[in-house]
PyMOL commands that place a pseudoatom at each C-alpha (Angstrom):
pseudoatom trace, name=CA, resn=MET, resi=1, chain=A, elem=C, hetatm=0, pos=[100.482, 22.492, 117.535]
pseudoatom trace, name=CA, resn=PRO, resi=2, chain=A, elem=C, hetatm=0, pos=[100.982, 25.970, 115.970]
pseudoatom trace, name=CA, resn=THR, resi=3, chain=A, elem=C, hetatm=0, pos=[98.361, 27.173, 113.558]
pseudoatom trace, name=CA, resn=ASN, resi=4, chain=A, elem=C, hetatm=0, pos=[98.915, 29.098, 110.392]
pseudoatom trace, name=CA, resn=SER, resi=5, chain=A, elem=C, hetatm=0, pos=[97.249, 32.471, 110.897]
pseudoatom trace, name=CA, resn=LYS, resi=6, chain=A, elem=C, hetatm=0, pos=[98.098, 33.886, 107.463]
pseudoatom trace, name=CA, resn=LYS, resi=7, chain=A, elem=C, hetatm=0, pos=[95.087, 34.997, 105.506]
pseudoatom trace, name=CA, resn=ARG, resi=8, chain=A, elem=C, hetatm=0, pos=[94.662, 33.578, 102.078]
pseudoatom trace, name=CA, resn=THR, resi=9, chain=A, elem=C, hetatm=0, pos=[93.053, 35.036, 98.978]
pseudoatom trace, name=CA, resn=GLN, resi=10, chain=A, elem=C, hetatm=0, pos=[91.559, 33.237, 96.038]
pseudoatom trace, name=CA, resn=VAL, resi=11, chain=A, elem=C, hetatm=0, pos=[91.717, 34.827, 92.578]
pseudoatom trace, name=CA, resn=SER, resi=12, chain=A, elem=C, hetatm=0, pos=[89.762, 33.661, 89.579]
pseudoatom trace, name=CA, resn=VAL, resi=13, chain=A, elem=C, hetatm=0, pos=[90.895, 34.326, 86.047]
pseudoatom trace, name=CA, resn=ALA, resi=14, chain=A, elem=C, hetatm=0, pos=[88.555, 33.709, 83.130]
pseudoatom trace, name=CA, resn=LEU, resi=15, chain=A, elem=C, hetatm=0, pos=[90.318, 32.101, 80.170]
pseudoatom trace, name=CA, resn=ASN, resi=16, chain=A, elem=C, hetatm=0, pos=[89.042, 31.200, 76.741]
pseudoatom trace, name=CA, resn=GLU, resi=17, chain=A, elem=C, hetatm=0, pos=[89.610, 27.765, 75.283]
pseudoatom trace, name=CA, resn=LEU, resi=18, chain=A, elem=C, hetatm=0, pos=[92.766, 28.714, 73.344]
pseudoatom trace, name=CA, resn=GLU, resi=19, chain=A, elem=C, hetatm=0, pos=[94.324, 30.173, 76.539]
pseudoatom trace, name=CA, resn=LYS, resi=20, chain=A, elem=C, hetatm=0, pos=[93.361, 27.078, 78.548]
pseudoatom trace, name=CA, resn=GLU, resi=21, chain=A, elem=C, hetatm=0, pos=[94.945, 24.865, 75.916]
pseudoatom trace, name=CA, resn=SER, resi=22, chain=A, elem=C, hetatm=0, pos=[98.108, 27.051, 75.906]
pseudoatom trace, name=CA, resn=ILE, resi=23, chain=A, elem=C, hetatm=0, pos=[98.350, 26.963, 79.689]
pseudoatom trace, name=CA, resn=THR, resi=24, chain=A, elem=C, hetatm=0, pos=[97.783, 23.208, 79.766]
pseudoatom trace, name=CA, resn=LYS, resi=25, chain=A, elem=C, hetatm=0, pos=[100.525, 22.550, 77.228]
pseudoatom trace, name=CA, resn=GLN, resi=26, chain=A, elem=C, hetatm=0, pos=[103.008, 25.053, 78.553]
pseudoatom trace, name=CA, resn=SER, resi=27, chain=A, elem=C, hetatm=0, pos=[102.461, 24.641, 82.276]
pseudoatom trace, name=CA, resn=PHE, resi=28, chain=A, elem=C, hetatm=0, pos=[101.365, 21.213, 83.210]
pseudoatom trace, name=CA, resn=ARG, resi=29, chain=A, elem=C, hetatm=0, pos=[103.987, 19.555, 81.000]
pseudoatom trace, name=CA, resn=GLN, resi=30, chain=A, elem=C, hetatm=0, pos=[106.601, 21.577, 82.794]
pseudoatom trace, name=CA, resn=ASN, resi=31, chain=A, elem=C, hetatm=0, pos=[105.102, 20.625, 86.136]
pseudoatom trace, name=CA, resn=ARG, resi=32, chain=A, elem=C, hetatm=0, pos=[104.492, 24.199, 87.282]
pseudoatom trace, name=CA, resn=SER, resi=33, chain=A, elem=C, hetatm=0, pos=[102.545, 25.011, 90.408]
pseudoatom trace, name=CA, resn=VAL, resi=34, chain=A, elem=C, hetatm=0, pos=[99.037, 26.490, 90.381]
pseudoatom trace, name=CA, resn=SER, resi=35, chain=A, elem=C, hetatm=0, pos=[100.375, 29.900, 91.432]
pseudoatom trace, name=CA, resn=GLN, resi=36, chain=A, elem=C, hetatm=0, pos=[102.757, 29.858, 88.474]
pseudoatom trace, name=CA, resn=ILE, resi=37, chain=A, elem=C, hetatm=0, pos=[99.902, 29.039, 86.164]
pseudoatom trace, name=CA, resn=MET, resi=38, chain=A, elem=C, hetatm=0, pos=[97.962, 31.982, 87.613]
pseudoatom trace, name=CA, resn=ARG, resi=39, chain=A, elem=C, hetatm=0, pos=[100.940, 34.289, 87.134]
pseudoatom trace, name=CA, resn=PHE, resi=40, chain=A, elem=C, hetatm=0, pos=[101.246, 33.102, 83.577]
pseudoatom trace, name=CA, resn=ALA, resi=41, chain=A, elem=C, hetatm=0, pos=[97.526, 33.788, 82.883]
pseudoatom trace, name=CA, resn=ILE, resi=42, chain=A, elem=C, hetatm=0, pos=[97.664, 37.280, 84.369]
pseudoatom trace, name=CA, resn=LYS, resi=43, chain=A, elem=C, hetatm=0, pos=[100.911, 38.095, 82.620]
pseudoatom trace, name=CA, resn=LYS, resi=44, chain=A, elem=C, hetatm=0, pos=[99.391, 36.914, 79.306]
pseudoatom trace, name=CA, resn=TYR, resi=45, chain=A, elem=C, hetatm=0, pos=[96.388, 39.179, 79.926]
pseudoatom trace, name=CA, resn=LEU, resi=46, chain=A, elem=C, hetatm=0, pos=[98.540, 42.146, 80.808]
pseudoatom trace, name=CA, resn=ASP, resi=47, chain=A, elem=C, hetatm=0, pos=[100.756, 41.611, 77.778]
pseudoatom trace, name=CA, resn=GLY, resi=48, chain=A, elem=C, hetatm=0, pos=[97.623, 41.872, 75.637]
pseudoatom trace, name=CA, resn=LEU, resi=49, chain=A, elem=C, hetatm=0, pos=[96.726, 45.294, 77.005]
pseudoatom trace, name=CA, resn=GLU, resi=50, chain=A, elem=C, hetatm=0, pos=[97.320, 48.124, 74.545]
pseudoatom trace, name=CA, resn=ASN, resi=51, chain=A, elem=C, hetatm=0, pos=[95.889, 51.083, 76.503]
pseudoatom trace, name=CA, resn=SER, resi=52, chain=A, elem=C, hetatm=0, pos=[98.517, 53.597, 77.638]
pseudoatom trace, name=CA, resn=TYR, resi=53, chain=A, elem=C, hetatm=0, pos=[96.821, 54.058, 81.035]
pseudoatom trace, name=CA, resn=MET, resi=54, chain=A, elem=C, hetatm=0, pos=[97.649, 50.401, 81.813]
pseudoatom trace, name=CA, resn=LYS, resi=55, chain=A, elem=C, hetatm=0, pos=[101.406, 50.823, 81.322]
pseudoatom trace, name=CA, resn=PRO, resi=56, chain=A, elem=C, hetatm=0, pos=[102.200, 51.169, 85.060]
pseudoatom trace, name=CA, resn=ILE, resi=57, chain=A, elem=C, hetatm=0, pos=[100.444, 47.850, 85.664]
pseudoatom trace, name=CA, resn=GLU, resi=58, chain=A, elem=C, hetatm=0, pos=[102.324, 46.167, 82.807]
pseudoatom trace, name=CA, resn=GLU, resi=59, chain=A, elem=C, hetatm=0, pos=[105.654, 47.275, 84.250]
pseudoatom trace, name=CA, resn=ASP, resi=60, chain=A, elem=C, hetatm=0, pos=[104.959, 45.720, 87.666]
pseudoatom trace, name=CA, resn=SER, resi=61, chain=A, elem=C, hetatm=0, pos=[105.319, 42.106, 88.447]
pseudoatom trace, name=CA, resn=VAL, resi=62, chain=A, elem=C, hetatm=0, pos=[102.229, 40.132, 89.360]
pseudoatom trace, name=CA, resn=GLU, resi=63, chain=A, elem=C, hetatm=0, pos=[103.415, 39.961, 92.968]
pseudoatom trace, name=CA, resn=GLN, resi=64, chain=A, elem=C, hetatm=0, pos=[103.746, 43.776, 93.079]
pseudoatom trace, name=CA, resn=ILE, resi=65, chain=A, elem=C, hetatm=0, pos=[100.226, 44.131, 91.657]
pseudoatom trace, name=CA, resn=PHE, resi=66, chain=A, elem=C, hetatm=0, pos=[98.802, 41.876, 94.362]
pseudoatom trace, name=CA, resn=LEU, resi=67, chain=A, elem=C, hetatm=0, pos=[100.735, 43.712, 97.051]
pseudoatom trace, name=CA, resn=LYS, resi=68, chain=A, elem=C, hetatm=0, pos=[99.371, 47.055, 95.775]
pseudoatom trace, name=CA, resn=LEU, resi=69, chain=A, elem=C, hetatm=0, pos=[95.848, 45.645, 95.608]
pseudoatom trace, name=CA, resn=GLY, resi=70, chain=A, elem=C, hetatm=0, pos=[96.059, 44.361, 99.202]
pseudoatom trace, name=CA, resn=SER, resi=71, chain=A, elem=C, hetatm=0, pos=[97.408, 47.703, 100.361]
pseudoatom trace, name=CA, resn=GLN, resi=72, chain=A, elem=C, hetatm=0, pos=[94.598, 49.599, 98.628]
pseudoatom trace, name=CA, resn=LEU, resi=73, chain=A, elem=C, hetatm=0, pos=[91.922, 47.360, 100.084]
pseudoatom trace, name=CA, resn=ALA, resi=74, chain=A, elem=C, hetatm=0, pos=[93.372, 47.884, 103.581]
pseudoatom trace, name=CA, resn=LYS, resi=75, chain=A, elem=C, hetatm=0, pos=[93.366, 51.664, 103.054]
pseudoatom trace, name=CA, resn=ASN, resi=76, chain=A, elem=C, hetatm=0, pos=[89.742, 51.560, 101.908]
pseudoatom trace, name=CA, resn=ALA, resi=77, chain=A, elem=C, hetatm=0, pos=[88.768, 49.640, 105.042]
pseudoatom trace, name=CA, resn=ASP, resi=78, chain=A, elem=C, hetatm=0, pos=[90.633, 52.203, 107.185]
pseudoatom trace, name=CA, resn=ILE, resi=79, chain=A, elem=C, hetatm=0, pos=[88.804, 55.065, 105.476]
pseudoatom trace, name=CA, resn=LEU, resi=80, chain=A, elem=C, hetatm=0, pos=[85.390, 53.452, 106.012]
pseudoatom trace, name=CA, resn=TYR, resi=81, chain=A, elem=C, hetatm=0, pos=[86.201, 52.873, 109.687]
pseudoatom trace, name=CA, resn=ALA, resi=82, chain=A, elem=C, hetatm=0, pos=[87.596, 56.394, 110.228]
pseudoatom trace, name=CA, resn=LEU, resi=83, chain=A, elem=C, hetatm=0, pos=[84.536, 58.011, 108.626]
pseudoatom trace, name=CA, resn=LYS, resi=84, chain=A, elem=C, hetatm=0, pos=[82.235, 55.647, 110.484]
pseudoatom trace, name=CA, resn=ILE, resi=85, chain=A, elem=C, hetatm=0, pos=[80.607, 54.415, 107.280]
pseudoatom trace, name=CA, resn=ILE, resi=86, chain=A, elem=C, hetatm=0, pos=[78.874, 51.050, 107.010]
pseudoatom trace, name=CA, resn=LEU, resi=87, chain=A, elem=C, hetatm=0, pos=[78.125, 49.494, 103.621]
pseudoatom trace, name=CA, resn=LEU, resi=88, chain=A, elem=C, hetatm=0, pos=[74.708, 47.929, 103.213]
pseudoatom trace, name=CA, resn=GLU, resi=89, chain=A, elem=C, hetatm=0, pos=[72.664, 45.983, 100.718]
pseudoatom trace, name=CA, resn=ALA, resi=90, chain=A, elem=C, hetatm=0, pos=[68.903, 45.778, 100.942]
pseudoatom trace, name=CA, resn=ASP, resi=91, chain=A, elem=C, hetatm=0, pos=[66.119, 43.768, 99.363]
pseudoatom trace, name=CA, resn=ASN, resi=92, chain=A, elem=C, hetatm=0, pos=[62.735, 45.270, 98.529]
pseudoatom trace, name=CA, resn=LYS, resi=93, chain=A, elem=C, hetatm=0, pos=[60.038, 42.893, 99.744]
pseudoatom trace, name=CA, resn=ASN, resi=94, chain=A, elem=C, hetatm=0, pos=[56.418, 44.117, 99.704]
pseudoatom trace, name=CA, resn=ASP, resi=95, chain=A, elem=C, hetatm=0, pos=[57.518, 47.792, 99.688]
pseudoatom trace, name=CA, resn=PHE, resi=96, chain=A, elem=C, hetatm=0, pos=[59.677, 47.277, 102.757]
pseudoatom trace, name=CA, resn=LEU, resi=97, chain=A, elem=C, hetatm=0, pos=[63.468, 47.232, 102.850]
pseudoatom trace, name=CA, resn=PHE, resi=98, chain=A, elem=C, hetatm=0, pos=[65.152, 44.248, 104.460]
pseudoatom trace, name=CA, resn=PHE, resi=99, chain=A, elem=C, hetatm=0, pos=[68.891, 44.613, 104.865]
pseudoatom trace, name=CA, resn=SER, resi=100, chain=A, elem=C, hetatm=0, pos=[70.698, 41.550, 103.566]
pseudoatom trace, name=CA, resn=TYR, resi=101, chain=A, elem=C, hetatm=0, pos=[74.280, 42.718, 104.127]
pseudoatom trace, name=CA, resn=PHE, resi=102, chain=A, elem=C, hetatm=0, pos=[76.211, 44.877, 106.601]
pseudoatom trace, name=CA, resn=SER, resi=103, chain=A, elem=C, hetatm=0, pos=[79.945, 45.441, 106.142]
pseudoatom trace, name=CA, resn=ASP, resi=104, chain=A, elem=C, hetatm=0, pos=[82.290, 43.901, 108.671]
pseudoatom trace, name=CA, resn=ASN, resi=105, chain=A, elem=C, hetatm=0, pos=[82.788, 47.237, 110.497]
pseudoatom trace, name=CA, resn=ALA, resi=106, chain=A, elem=C, hetatm=0, pos=[79.091, 47.424, 111.462]
pseudoatom trace, name=CA, resn=THR, resi=107, chain=A, elem=C, hetatm=0, pos=[79.713, 45.873, 114.923]
pseudoatom trace, name=CA, resn=ALA, resi=108, chain=A, elem=C, hetatm=0, pos=[82.533, 48.226, 115.808]
pseudoatom trace, name=CA, resn=ILE, resi=109, chain=A, elem=C, hetatm=0, pos=[80.596, 51.313, 114.737]
pseudoatom trace, name=CA, resn=THR, resi=110, chain=A, elem=C, hetatm=0, pos=[77.120, 50.506, 116.020]
pseudoatom trace, name=CA, resn=GLY, resi=111, chain=A, elem=C, hetatm=0, pos=[78.054, 48.450, 119.062]
pseudoatom trace, name=CA, resn=TYR, resi=112, chain=A, elem=C, hetatm=0, pos=[75.683, 45.675, 117.977]
pseudoatom trace, name=CA, resn=ASP, resi=113, chain=A, elem=C, hetatm=0, pos=[76.426, 42.377, 116.279]
pseudoatom trace, name=CA, resn=LYS, resi=114, chain=A, elem=C, hetatm=0, pos=[75.839, 42.736, 112.515]
pseudoatom trace, name=CA, resn=TYR, resi=115, chain=A, elem=C, hetatm=0, pos=[73.642, 39.632, 112.591]
pseudoatom trace, name=CA, resn=ASP, resi=116, chain=A, elem=C, hetatm=0, pos=[71.331, 41.370, 115.093]
pseudoatom trace, name=CA, resn=LEU, resi=117, chain=A, elem=C, hetatm=0, pos=[71.203, 44.347, 112.741]
pseudoatom trace, name=CA, resn=LEU, resi=118, chain=A, elem=C, hetatm=0, pos=[69.921, 42.065, 109.943]
pseudoatom trace, name=CA, resn=ASN, resi=119, chain=A, elem=C, hetatm=0, pos=[66.735, 41.558, 112.020]
pseudoatom trace, name=CA, resn=PRO, resi=120, chain=A, elem=C, hetatm=0, pos=[64.323, 44.367, 110.945]
pseudoatom trace, name=CA, resn=GLU, resi=121, chain=A, elem=C, hetatm=0, pos=[62.520, 44.462, 114.316]
pseudoatom trace, name=CA, resn=PHE, resi=122, chain=A, elem=C, hetatm=0, pos=[65.768, 44.781, 116.249]
pseudoatom trace, name=CA, resn=LEU, resi=123, chain=A, elem=C, hetatm=0, pos=[67.046, 47.503, 113.894]
pseudoatom trace, name=CA, resn=MET, resi=124, chain=A, elem=C, hetatm=0, pos=[63.767, 49.484, 113.977]
pseudoatom trace, name=CA, resn=SER, resi=125, chain=A, elem=C, hetatm=0, pos=[63.665, 49.317, 117.782]
pseudoatom trace, name=CA, resn=ARG, resi=126, chain=A, elem=C, hetatm=0, pos=[66.954, 51.224, 117.919]
pseudoatom trace, name=CA, resn=ILE, resi=127, chain=A, elem=C, hetatm=0, pos=[65.722, 54.140, 115.774]
pseudoatom trace, name=CA, resn=HIS, resi=128, chain=A, elem=C, hetatm=0, pos=[64.372, 57.140, 117.685]
pseudoatom trace, name=CA, resn=PRO, resi=129, chain=A, elem=C, hetatm=0, pos=[60.528, 57.132, 117.524]
pseudoatom trace, name=CA, resn=ASP, resi=130, chain=A, elem=C, hetatm=0, pos=[60.433, 60.767, 116.363]
pseudoatom trace, name=CA, resn=ASN, resi=131, chain=A, elem=C, hetatm=0, pos=[62.237, 59.683, 113.163]
pseudoatom trace, name=CA, resn=GLU, resi=132, chain=A, elem=C, hetatm=0, pos=[59.423, 57.449, 111.951]
pseudoatom trace, name=CA, resn=PRO, resi=133, chain=A, elem=C, hetatm=0, pos=[61.314, 54.178, 111.518]
pseudoatom trace, name=CA, resn=ASN, resi=134, chain=A, elem=C, hetatm=0, pos=[58.783, 52.753, 108.975]
pseudoatom trace, name=CA, resn=GLU, resi=135, chain=A, elem=C, hetatm=0, pos=[59.545, 55.647, 106.601]
pseudoatom trace, name=CA, resn=ILE, resi=136, chain=A, elem=C, hetatm=0, pos=[63.233, 54.820, 106.607]
pseudoatom trace, name=CA, resn=PHE, resi=137, chain=A, elem=C, hetatm=0, pos=[62.543, 51.250, 105.477]
pseudoatom trace, name=CA, resn=MET, resi=138, chain=A, elem=C, hetatm=0, pos=[60.160, 52.250, 102.711]
pseudoatom trace, name=CA, resn=PRO, resi=139, chain=A, elem=C, hetatm=0, pos=[61.866, 52.333, 99.279]
pseudoatom trace, name=CA, resn=LYS, resi=140, chain=A, elem=C, hetatm=0, pos=[61.386, 55.308, 96.971]
pseudoatom trace, name=CA, resn=GLN, resi=141, chain=A, elem=C, hetatm=0, pos=[60.003, 53.696, 93.821]
pseudoatom trace, name=CA, resn=ASP, resi=142, chain=A, elem=C, hetatm=0, pos=[60.514, 56.698, 91.500]
pseudoatom trace, name=CA, resn=GLU, resi=143, chain=A, elem=C, hetatm=0, pos=[64.041, 57.630, 92.601]
pseudoatom trace, name=CA, resn=GLU, resi=144, chain=A, elem=C, hetatm=0, pos=[67.471, 56.161, 91.824]
pseudoatom trace, name=CA, resn=SER, resi=145, chain=A, elem=C, hetatm=0, pos=[68.900, 57.571, 95.053]
pseudoatom trace, name=CA, resn=TRP, resi=146, chain=A, elem=C, hetatm=0, pos=[67.574, 58.995, 98.301]
pseudoatom trace, name=CA, resn=GLU, resi=147, chain=A, elem=C, hetatm=0, pos=[68.683, 59.444, 101.905]
pseudoatom trace, name=CA, resn=HIS, resi=148, chain=A, elem=C, hetatm=0, pos=[67.337, 59.668, 105.432]
pseudoatom trace, name=CA, resn=TYR, resi=149, chain=A, elem=C, hetatm=0, pos=[68.713, 61.274, 108.599]
pseudoatom trace, name=CA, resn=PHE, resi=150, chain=A, elem=C, hetatm=0, pos=[67.773, 59.672, 111.859]
pseudoatom trace, name=CA, resn=GLN, resi=151, chain=A, elem=C, hetatm=0, pos=[68.972, 59.035, 115.418]
pseudoatom trace, name=CA, resn=PHE, resi=152, chain=A, elem=C, hetatm=0, pos=[70.179, 55.538, 116.254]
pseudoatom trace, name=CA, resn=LYS, resi=153, chain=A, elem=C, hetatm=0, pos=[70.347, 54.228, 119.828]
pseudoatom trace, name=CA, resn=LYS, resi=154, chain=A, elem=C, hetatm=0, pos=[73.700, 52.740, 120.745]
pseudoatom trace, name=CA, resn=PRO, resi=155, chain=A, elem=C, hetatm=0, pos=[74.014, 49.969, 123.398]
pseudoatom trace, name=CA, resn=HIS, resi=156, chain=A, elem=C, hetatm=0, pos=[74.893, 52.490, 126.114]
pseudoatom trace, name=CA, resn=GLY, resi=157, chain=A, elem=C, hetatm=0, pos=[71.490, 54.140, 125.558]
pseudoatom trace, name=CA, resn=ILE, resi=158, chain=A, elem=C, hetatm=0, pos=[72.654, 57.367, 123.874]
pseudoatom trace, name=CA, resn=TYR, resi=159, chain=A, elem=C, hetatm=0, pos=[71.339, 58.268, 120.425]
pseudoatom trace, name=CA, resn=SER, resi=160, chain=A, elem=C, hetatm=0, pos=[73.764, 59.082, 117.592]
pseudoatom trace, name=CA, resn=LYS, resi=161, chain=A, elem=C, hetatm=0, pos=[72.951, 61.187, 114.540]
pseudoatom trace, name=CA, resn=THR, resi=162, chain=A, elem=C, hetatm=0, pos=[73.190, 59.073, 111.350]
pseudoatom trace, name=CA, resn=ARG, resi=163, chain=A, elem=C, hetatm=0, pos=[72.491, 59.303, 107.652]
pseudoatom trace, name=CA, resn=VAL, resi=164, chain=A, elem=C, hetatm=0, pos=[71.680, 56.407, 105.325]
pseudoatom trace, name=CA, resn=SER, resi=165, chain=A, elem=C, hetatm=0, pos=[72.051, 57.009, 101.573]
pseudoatom trace, name=CA, resn=PHE, resi=166, chain=A, elem=C, hetatm=0, pos=[70.429, 54.523, 99.183]
pseudoatom trace, name=CA, resn=GLN, resi=167, chain=A, elem=C, hetatm=0, pos=[71.399, 53.956, 95.568]
pseudoatom trace, name=CA, resn=ARG, resi=168, chain=A, elem=C, hetatm=0, pos=[69.512, 51.765, 93.092]
pseudoatom trace, name=CA, resn=THR, resi=169, chain=A, elem=C, hetatm=0, pos=[71.872, 50.099, 90.603]
pseudoatom trace, name=CA, resn=GLU, resi=170, chain=A, elem=C, hetatm=0, pos=[71.075, 49.479, 86.930]
pseudoatom trace, name=CA, resn=GLU, resi=171, chain=A, elem=C, hetatm=0, pos=[70.496, 45.841, 87.805]
pseudoatom trace, name=CA, resn=GLY, resi=172, chain=A, elem=C, hetatm=0, pos=[67.925, 46.907, 90.408]
pseudoatom trace, name=CA, resn=ARG, resi=173, chain=A, elem=C, hetatm=0, pos=[70.009, 46.133, 93.544]
pseudoatom trace, name=CA, resn=LEU, resi=174, chain=A, elem=C, hetatm=0, pos=[69.697, 48.533, 96.470]
pseudoatom trace, name=CA, resn=LEU, resi=175, chain=A, elem=C, hetatm=0, pos=[73.009, 49.508, 97.932]
pseudoatom trace, name=CA, resn=ALA, resi=176, chain=A, elem=C, hetatm=0, pos=[73.525, 52.001, 100.762]
pseudoatom trace, name=CA, resn=THR, resi=177, chain=A, elem=C, hetatm=0, pos=[75.991, 53.720, 102.982]
pseudoatom trace, name=CA, resn=TRP, resi=178, chain=A, elem=C, hetatm=0, pos=[75.137, 54.321, 106.628]
pseudoatom trace, name=CA, resn=GLN, resi=179, chain=A, elem=C, hetatm=0, pos=[77.243, 57.015, 108.253]
pseudoatom trace, name=CA, resn=PHE, resi=180, chain=A, elem=C, hetatm=0, pos=[77.399, 57.948, 111.925]
pseudoatom trace, name=CA, resn=LEU, resi=181, chain=A, elem=C, hetatm=0, pos=[77.757, 61.738, 111.949]
pseudoatom trace, name=CA, resn=PRO, resi=182, chain=A, elem=C, hetatm=0, pos=[79.894, 63.760, 114.364]
pseudoatom trace, name=CA, resn=SER, resi=183, chain=A, elem=C, hetatm=0, pos=[78.010, 65.002, 117.421]
for i in range(1, 183): cmd.bond("trace and resi %d" % i, "trace and resi %d" % (i + 1))
show_as sticks, trace
zoom trace
């Protein structure tokens, strides 16, 4: 039996009570599909925009907007892969950084499964001993952003030069980029 290999995306649109009531009356009575309801909600939102910088969006159909969005996301993924940049999120626990997220390109760039990289002992064991692995995983309490350069051992045994740049958000989250530098 053939399988459907098309990827699907879910979009959420926040509506106030008046908009929900309007959609309910206008759409469900006319037996429209869920995608038509979504198009109606997005169109209604775009129609309410008065800023001139949004005019190009207003002139496009909802389908064109989603096609452009998908294309832009694909380009961003290509850029991250070409520059060998991995996106990270870390949690500060007892003055030690534990990575809680690695972007999907981590395996292709590092050569290791991203779930192995989530293990701090595994990750630290791949950092060159001269680079003081413990220092890399120690958050800078007084700084919003900081970075470390270190050598990371790939599966074939050769070390690669890397840079990790941390950024603390206003909400206190720790986000980072980890880039493998050219030799």
